[in-house]
C-alpha positions in Angstrom: 83.8 114.0 112.4 86.5 111.7 111.0 89.6 111.3 113.2 92.9 112.3 111.7 94.9 109.7 113.7 94.1 106.2 114.6 96.2 103.4 116.1 97.1 100.3 114.1 94.9 97.4 115.2 94.5 93.9 114.0 95.3 93.5 110.3 94.4 90.3 108.7 95.7 90.2 105.1 95.5 87.6 102.4 98.4 87.1 100.0 99.0 84.4 97.4 101.8 82.1 98.3 103.2 78.9 96.7 103.0 75.5 98.4 106.3 74.1 99.4 108.0 71.3 97.6 107.1 68.9 100.4 103.4 69.2 99.6 102.5 71.4 102.5 99.2 73.2 102.0 99.3 76.8 100.8 99.4 79.4 103.6 97.5 82.3 102.0 96.3 84.1 105.2 98.5 86.4 107.3 98.0 87.2 111.0 99.6 90.5 112.1 99.7 91.2 115.9 97.8 94.1 117.2 101.0 96.2 117.7 102.3 95.2 114.3 105.5 93.6 115.8 105.1 90.2 114.2 103.2 88.3 111.6 102.9 84.8 110.3 101.1 82.8 107.5 98.5 80.1 108.1 96.2 78.0 105.9 92.8 79.2 104.8 89.9 77.9 107.0 92.1 77.1 110.0 91.2 78.7 113.3 93.1 81.1 115.6 92.7 81.8 119.3 94.9 84.8 120.4 95.7 85.0 124.1 97.8 87.5 126.0 101.0 85.4 125.6 100.1 82.6 123.2 98.4 81.9 119.9 96.6 78.6 119.2 96.3 77.6 115.5 93.9 74.7 114.8 92.7 72.8 111.9 89.0 73.4 112.9 87.0 75.2 115.6 86.5 72.0 117.6 90.2 71.2 117.4 91.0 74.4 119.4 90.3 72.7 122.7 89.4 69.1 122.1 91.2 66.3 124.0 93.9 64.7 121.9 92.0 61.4 121.6 88.9 63.3 120.4 90.6 64.9 117.5 89.4 63.5 114.2 91.5 62.1 111.4 94.1 64.7 110.4 93.0 67.3 112.9 95.2 68.9 115.5 96.4 72.2 116.9 99.6 74.0 117.8 100.2 76.3 120.8 102.7 79.0 119.8 104.8 80.7 122.5 107.9 82.9 122.5 110.9 82.1 124.6 114.4 83.4 125.4 116.9 81.3 127.4 116.5 83.4 130.5 112.8 82.4 130.6 113.6 78.7 130.9 114.3 77.7 134.5 117.6 76.0 134.9 118.6 76.4 131.2 122.3 75.6 130.6 124.6 75.2 127.7 124.8 76.9 124.3 121.9 78.9 123.1 120.5 77.0 120.1 117.3 75.3 119.0 118.3 71.8 120.0 119.0 72.8 123.6 115.9 75.0 123.8 113.7 72.1 122.5 115.3 69.6 124.9 114.9 71.9 127.9 111.3 72.8 127.2 110.4 69.2 126.2 111.6 68.0 129.6 109.5 70.8 131.2 106.2 70.2 129.3 106.3 66.4 128.9 105.4 65.7 132.6 107.9 62.9 132.9 106.9 61.2 129.7 110.0 60.0 127.7 111.2 62.7 125.3 113.0 61.9 122.1 116.4 63.4 121.3 116.3 66.7 119.5 116.4 66.5 115.7 116.7 69.2 113.0 113.6 70.4 111.3 113.1 70.2 107.6 112.7 74.0 107.0 114.9 76.8 105.7 115.8 78.2 109.1 119.0 76.3 110.2 118.6 77.0 113.9 115.5 74.9 114.4 114.8 71.6 116.1 112.1 69.4 117.5 111.4 66.7 120.1 108.5 64.3 120.5 106.7 62.4 123.2 103.5 60.4 123.7 100.8 60.8 126.3 98.0 58.4 127.3 95.6 60.0 124.8 97.8 61.6 122.1 101.2 62.6 120.6 103.0 65.9 121.0 105.9 67.5 119.1 107.7 70.6 120.5 109.3 72.7 117.8 111.8 75.5 118.5 112.6 78.0 115.7 115.0 80.9 116.1 113.4 84.1 114.9 115.9 86.7 115.9 118.9 87.1 118.3 118.1 84.7 121.2 114.3 84.6 120.7 112.7 81.4 119.7 109.2 80.6 118.5 108.1 77.4 120.2 105.1 75.3 118.9 103.5 72.6 120.9 101.8 70.4 118.3 99.1 68.2 119.6 97.3 65.3 117.7 95.7 61.9 118.4 97.8 58.8 118.4 99.2 58.1 115.0 98.0 61.4 113.5 100.9 63.8 114.3 102.7 63.2 111.0 99.6 64.6 109.1 99.8 68.1 110.6 103.5 68.4 111.5 104.7 69.7 108.1 102.0 72.4 108.0 102.9 73.6 111.5 106.6 73.6 110.7 105.8 75.7 107.6 103.8 78.1 109.7 106.6 78.5 112.2 109.0 79.2 109.4 106.9 82.2 108.3 107.1 84.1 111.7 108.5 87.5 111.0 109.3 90.1 113.6 109.7 93.8 112.8 111.6 96.6 114.6 109.9 99.6 116.2 111.2 101.8 113.5 109.7 99.6 110.7 106.4 99.6 112.5 106.3 103.3 113.0 107.2 104.0 109.3 104.5 101.6 108.0 101.9 103.1 110.4 102.6 106.6 109.3 102.4 105.7 105.6 99.0 104.1 106.3 97.7 107.1 108.2 98.9 109.6 105.6 97.1 107.6 102.9 93.9 107.2 104.9 93.7 110.9 105.9 94.3 112.0 102.3 91.2 110.0 101.2 88.7 111.8 103.4 85.6 113.2 101.5 82.4 114.8 102.7 78.8 114.1 101.8 76.1 116.8 101.2 74.9 116.5 104.8 78.4 117.0 106.2 79.2 113.4 106.9 82.8 112.5 106.3 83.9 109.2 104.8 87.0 107.5 103.5 87.3 106.6 99.8 90.3 104.3 99.3 91.1 103.2 95.7 94.1 100.8 95.1 96.9 102.1 93.0 97.0 101.2 89.3 94.4 100.7 86.6 91.0 99.1 87.2 90.8 95.4 86.5 89.4 94.4 83.1 86.1 93.4 84.8 86.0 96.6 86.9 86.7 97.3 90.6 85.1 95.2 93.3 83.9 97.5 96.1 83.3 97.2 99.8 81.2 99.9 101.4 81.4 99.7 105.2 79.1 101.5 107.7 80.1 102.1 111.3 77.9 101.6 114.4 76.0 104.3 116.2 78.4 107.0 117.5 81.4 105.0 116.0 83.9 106.9 113.9 84.4 105.5 110.4 88.2 105.5 111.2 87.7 102.6 113.5 86.7 100.4 110.5 90.0 101.0 108.6 92.4 98.8 110.6 90.1 95.9 110.0 89.5 96.4 106.2 91.9 98.9 104.6 95.2 97.0 104.3 93.4 93.8 103.2 91.3 95.6 100.6 94.3 97.4 99.2 96.3 94.2 98.9 93.4 92.4 97.2 92.8 95.3 94.7 89.4 96.2 96.2 88.0 99.7 96.6 87.0 100.5 100.2 84.6 103.2 101.3 84.1 103.6 105.0 81.5 105.9 106.6 79.5 106.7 109.6 75.8 107.1 108.9 75.1 110.8 109.4 71.9 112.3 110.8 68.7 110.3 110.6 65.3 110.3 112.3 64.9 107.9 115.2 63.5 104.5 114.1 64.5 105.1 110.5 67.6 104.4 108.4 69.7 106.7 106.3 69.0 105.4 102.8 70.0 108.7 101.3 73.5 108.4 102.6 74.0 105.0 100.8 72.4 106.4 97.7 74.9 109.2 97.6 77.9 107.1 98.3 77.0 104.4 95.7 76.2 107.2 93.2 79.7 108.6 93.7 81.3 105.2 93.3 79.5 104.4 90.1 80.1 107.9 88.6 83.9 107.9 89.3 84.9 104.3 88.9 84.7 101.4 86.6 82.9 99.0 88.9 82.6 95.3 88.4 79.2 94.2 87.5 77.5 92.7 90.6 80.7 93.7 92.5 79.5 95.9 95.4 79.3 94.4 98.9 77.8 96.3 101.8 79.1 95.7 105.3 77.6 97.2 108.4 78.4 96.9 112.1 75.7 97.4 114.7 73.5 100.2 113.6 75.3 100.2 110.3 74.4 96.5 110.0 70.7 97.4 110.4 71.1 100.0 107.7 72.6 97.7 105.1 69.9 95.1 105.6 67.3 97.8 105.1 68.9 99.3 102.0 68.2 96.5 99.6 64.6 97.5 99.6 65.4 100.7 97.6 68.7 99.7 95.9 69.1 100.8 92.3 72.9 100.8 92.2 73.6 97.1 91.9 74.4 95.9 95.4 75.5 92.3 95.0 76.1 91.1 98.6 75.3 92.2 102.2 77.2 91.4 105.4 75.7 92.6 108.7 77.7 92.2 111.9 75.8 92.6 115.2 72.8 94.4 113.5 70.4 96.0 116.0 67.6 95.2 113.6 67.6 92.7 110.8 65.2 94.1 108.2 63.4 91.7 105.8 64.5 92.0 102.2 62.3 92.7 99.2 60.5 89.8 97.6 62.5 89.8 94.3 66.3 90.1 95.1 67.1 86.5 95.9 70.3 86.7 93.8 71.9 88.8 96.7 73.6 86.6 99.3 73.6 87.6 103.0 76.1 87.1 105.7 75.2 87.7 109.4 77.6 87.5 112.4 76.7 87.8 116.0 78.7 87.3 119.2 77.0 85.0 121.7 77.1 87.9 124.2 76.1 90.7 121.8 73.0 92.4 123.2 71.7 92.8 119.6 71.4 89.0 119.3 67.7 88.5 119.8 65.0 86.0 119.0 63.2 88.7 116.8 66.3 89.1 114.7 66.8 85.3 114.3 63.2 85.0 113.3 63.7 87.6 110.6 66.8 85.7 109.4 64.8 82.5 109.2 62.0 84.3 107.3 64.6 85.7 104.9 65.8 82.2 104.2 62.2 81.0 103.7 61.9 83.7 101.0 64.6 82.0 99.1 67.6 84.0 100.1 71.0 82.4 100.8 71.9 83.6 104.4 75.1 82.5 106.0 75.0 82.9 109.8 78.0 82.8 112.1 77.7 82.9 115.9 81.0 83.6 117.7 81.5 81.7 120.9 81.7 84.1 123.9 81.8 86.9 121.3 80.8 90.5 122.3 79.4 93.3 120.2 82.6 94.0 118.2 84.0 93.8 114.7 85.4 90.3 114.4 87.9 88.4 112.2 85.0 86.2 111.1 83.0 89.3 110.0 85.9 90.7 108.0 86.6 87.3 106.4 83.0 86.9 105.5 83.1 90.2 103.5 86.1 89.1 101.5 84.8 85.6 101.0 81.7 87.2 99.5 83.9 89.3 97.1 85.7 86.0 96.1 82.3 84.4 95.4 81.1 87.3 93.3 84.4 87.4 91.3 84.3 83.7 90.6 80.7 84.0 89.3 81.8 87.0 87.2 84.6 84.9 85.6 
């Protein structure tokens, strides 16, 4: 069964944006909070850590928690928090970014001398920053008004003499923070649900799946396609919040399915045969433009399918696969992506041996292990799928 209603979860969308006149790197990626209440842009290949009341944005994985003096040339991180004046103990005076920055700078600097507030070089007028030094690094605190008396505060951390290299990018990120009203969120969610529910189809064995085609004509080279398979006993609807919005914005067809009935110890090759047959019959598909993604049991299925594929699968991404099946001896043009959480019970020595053997057969296999990760669909897994689409499109061009 396919659920007719699902909540909006994490959406990670990629949009083209222009670099600023100050030479700040492009901010092509968008993070949207789980409840949809805010979003912001950030650079490609930067890392995020999302906590209950904070977000850390870093230039690299190691920069997420490295000591300031251990940060390499040009590396750093920013801790983003949200504040209103009543959350700042002892706050007095007019409510503006200068006073917010000064008050929080005094609070966070641990008695290190703090500079006077100065205006930030961004389009938001009510913004200010202060600076201070520590024994092992430099810190800038930025305060940017986002609505009413709510301020986004960024603690920017870098090694001595390195702060100027990342400050402009963090300021540009802070400028993109956008909050939405409850009414706007509910309207967007309902529009998504209506579209998703209208796309439901049924296979011959009764398995329901989603078939989402972006509006408009097919690209000249044909549609790129992502076929996503859910885990055992997981509804295909649970895949949509991770993939649907991003696929639609990027002009990519998304088909999301469970995997129907199958005999124990086998995989449902017939299901993928039927889905891929429908795609190729109904759509103009880009040559070598179909990427298979599977999560858990679905991940095992997509690694198994290449053995019998006749429909032109061009890439495979398996996240947390229970079994990693060895590929055929003659399809080395198909790249693989594999993602495991460190705490995923499906991460086994047997699967890693199979991955190593696949590489030894001449296949390109990109493996990502998520620190402290569980058995779950991850931002890294979703990104790997769309990175593979980008790779295939660049080859096609």
